C-alpha positions, -999 to +999 in steps of 0.1 A: +577+466+212+542+457+227+535+420+220+499+412+203+478+387+221+463+359+201+440+347+222+401+350+216+384+361+246+343+368+247+342+393+274+332+424+241+304+402+237+287+408+268+268+438+262+249+427+229+244+392+239+230+397+272+204+422+252+200+396+223+194+364+245+169+387+265+154+404+236+151+367+215+133+348+246+113+376+255+099+376+218+093+340+213+075+335+249+055+367+249+042+363+211+039+326+216+016+329+246-002+358+230-009+337+197-017+307+217-043+328+238-062+345+213-066+310+195-079+295+228-105+322+229-115+309+191-104+339+177-101+338+136-065+324+121-068+367+110-075+378+143-042+353+158-022+366+134-032+404+136-024+402+174+007+383+170+022+412+147+009+437+172+026+419+199+058+420+179+057+457+173+048+465+202+070+444+221+101+453+200+093+491+211+089+481+243+119+463+245+145+492+227+126+517+253+135+498+280+171+489+274+181+520+263+168+539+296+179+512+319+215+508+301+216+549+300+210+548+337+239+529+341+260+546+312+253+581+336+263+562+366+298+555+348+303+588+335+296+603+371+319+581+388+346+586+357+343+626+365+345+625+400+379+603+397+391+631+370+387+659+398+399+637+426+431+631+399+435+672+395+433+674+437+447+647+452+474+632+424+495+614+456+464+601+474+451+587+442+486+571+436+486+558+468+455+542+464+462+527+430+492+512+447+473+494+472+451+477+449+480+463+434+495+453+465+457+438+473+460+419+444+496+403+451+523+426+439+554+438+459+547+473+479+577+486+458+564+473+426+532+483+431+543+516+433+565+514+401+536+499+384+512+528+398+535+555+387+541+541+351+503+536+347+497+569+361+525+586+337+507+570+304+469+577+312+459+581+350+421+582+342+423+551+323+441+533+345+418+544+379+387+536+358+400+507+346+410+495+384+396+512+408+362+513+392+365+483+370+353+504+337+364+490+308+362+495+268+346+460+269+324+462+294+312+498+294+276+506+287+262+512+255+226+524+256+223+526+217+236+492+210+218+475+237+184+496+224+189+482+188+199+447+197+170+444+221+143+454+193+158+434+166+163+403+185+126+405+201+118+409+165+134+376+152+119+357+185+083+367+179+088+362+140+093+326+145+061+319+162+039+340+137+055+321+109+042+287+122+009+307+127+007+319+092+013+284+078-011+259+104-045+256+101-068+265+135-069+232+147-034+224+149-024+262+152-017+256+196+000+225+193+022+234+166+030+270+181+033+252+216+062+226+204+080+247+180+081+275+205+094+252+230+120+238+203+133+273+194+139+282+229+159+253+234+178+264+201+182+302+213+198+283+246+222+268+226+231+298+202+234+320+231+257+295+251+280+290+221+283+330+212+292+332+249+315+305+251+302+276+276+319+272+309+345+245+309+348+242+347+323+251+374+349+268+396+357+301+386+393+306+370+401+271+369+421+258+338+400+234+318+413+201+313+423+199+276+440+236+281+475+222+288 
């Protein structure tokens, strides 16, 4: 009977969290810079808002398209490697078994145990075992282009909306300092939220136990 793990990990958030952090920070910085630039050129309050809104729309579309294309390229590469592995399993089962066992030996298993583990895993799902342990492709870390594109667009819009809200309420004379100060504050806030969502590192050394974990 399989034992259910009660541990909580955050690796499943990597895909969308990276896109969200990048999008929100880019939206905040790009839009606040655009607003400050137009205001510094003595644009009217209305023209500053129009420029900011245009930047929000254009930036969201650009982030979505760019993220989709880049992550889709990663997905294509992963799919190509999986298909190649599938072909190799169909033509050289024994060689693939030896390759998987060698991976487990390199990780510290005894050769006889490594052969047994490789045999059992390949009997259960050979392609999944090789995708995970040879290629490093897992369900949690696999590329998801549509998810990345949507999250990038949404997070950019949210980040860009922050300086626009300040712009809509600020007077023309106070606009530049207010947008600058609130943007810096929001950047720090976004960094804290991202760190909380991703889980702050408790030790500078990888795989080292936290001091309060025992």
